[in-house]
N, C-alpha and C positions, 0 to 999 in steps of 0.2 A: 175639742177646745173648748173650756170653760174660758167664755169673756167677762170682763170688767174685774179681773184683778191681778194680780202678779204677786206672787209667794215665793219667796227662795230661802233654802236651808242651807247652810255650810257649816262644815266638820272641820276641825283645825285646832291643832293641840289642845287635847281633851276638854276644849271648848265646842258647841252646838250653837249656832243662832239660827232662829227664823225670820226675816223680815217679811213685809208687804206692806201695800200702799193703800190706799184709803179712797179708793175713788168706787162706787158703785153705779153702775150705768143701766138703763132702764131703756131696755131695746141696744139700739145701734148708732141711737142719737142726743140721748140727753145724759146729763149727769146729775143722777140723785142727791148724790151727796158726795163730801172729797174727806170726809174726816173717821170712816167706817176703822174699827179694829179688826182686822183679821187674823190676829197672831196674838192667839193668850194662853197661859199656861193652866194646867188643869190638873188633877189628884196630888191636892198637896203642894204646889208646885213644882212637884217634882218631874211633868210632862210638859212641855209645850206643842203644840198643833197651830199650824196654819190651813186654810181653809179657802180655795175657789170653787165657785156655784152660787148656787143657791142659798143665801145666808139663811132665811130659816132652815133647809134642808143640812146645812154644814151645823148648826148650831143643836139641831134634833141628833144628827150624828156623831158631835161631839160628848153629847150627853151621853150616848148609849157605849163609843170607846171609855168614857171615863167610868161607867157602872162594870166592864171588862178589866177595866186594869183594879177595881176593887176586886171583883173577884179570881184574880187569877194574882193576885198578891203585888201587886205594882208589876208584873213582867209584862213590858210593852210588847217584846215581838210573841209572844204567847196573847197577850191579851188583842193584839193587832191580826192574828189570824185568826181568831174565835172571830170579832169583830167582822172581817171581811167575809166571813163563812156565814154572819148570820145576813148579814148586808147583802150578799149576794142571794141566798133563797127565800129571803122575802118577799113575795109580790109587791108589796106595797112600798120597802124600802128600796129595791131595784128601780124606783122612778122616781126617784131623790137624785137630784144633777149636782154633784159636790165631789171634791175631791180632798183628799185631807194630808198633808205632811204631819207626823208627830216624832218629837224625839226626845230620847231622856239622854242621861248617863254616858250610855252606852251604845245606844242604837238609834239611826233614821230611817226613818221606814215613811213610804209612799204607801199609802191605803186606798184601793179603789174599791166602787158599787159591783167590780169583775171577778172579783175575789183576787185583786192581784194585792199582796204586799211585799213592795219592792225594797230593797237595801240596796243603797247605790254602791258601787267599788270607788269612786273617787272622792266621797264624802262632799257631795251636792246634787242638791236636787230643786228643782224648783214648775211649779204645777201657774196654771192658768193663761190667759190671753199673752202678756210679755212674759210669759215663761223662759221660753227659747231665750229671747233678750238675756234675760238674767243668767240664764243658767250659763251660754256662753261668756260673758260675763264675768261672772263668779268664777269658773274655770281658768282663764285668765287670770285675775287677779291671784285666786291660790297659788298659781304657778309663776307668776312673774313679781310677785309681790311681796313685802313683808307684815303687809294689811292683817290683822287680827278678823277672827271670824265674823265678830258682829259688823267692823267695819268693810269687808267682805260684802257682808249680803247687806249693808245697806247701800252701799255704794253702786252694785249691781240693780238696784231695783231702783237707784237713780239715772242710770247707763239705761234702762228698760223702758223709764217713763219718757226720756228722750225722743223713744222709738215708737212706741204702743200707745194709739189713740184712747186707749180701754186703763192705763196702767198712769197714778198722779205720783205725785213728788213728797204726798205725806204718809210718812214713813212710823211703822210700827215696828218694834225689833225686839225680842227675848231670847235669854241668854241662859243658856245651862251648863 
């Protein structure tokens, strides 16, 4: 489990929102920053990514994913599979400690260094130390509310921040 962040992605009504908190934790005791942005748009604003884990590692991986998107004409699924394959095969990259959630207008994917590319059945993904809290919140809100994707993602991070000490309520969110 990656500590120090929470990312949640929600797909509803042809929109996908990815939200993340802003806390960077050093070790298990010190909050180093509370306003980090762990969600961003890449590939000409056609893909949203959110990352959990080492910031430097995640930024390296984001650049690699964007390169794969360029090589595969923006096909997120194909780019993610090739990216995960390279990530898993490379001895140096395998040591990187991060997870990525990526979405475009059609797809929502979790990509890991173990070679996994997972598309959720219910249109909800969450990663990071508060991921399970945000995932449960998002599933409940998706099923039992009229909130849109962005509202569900934001509220799920707020709920996780009230439970997880590694998650704060300084939320960044992108919608596609």
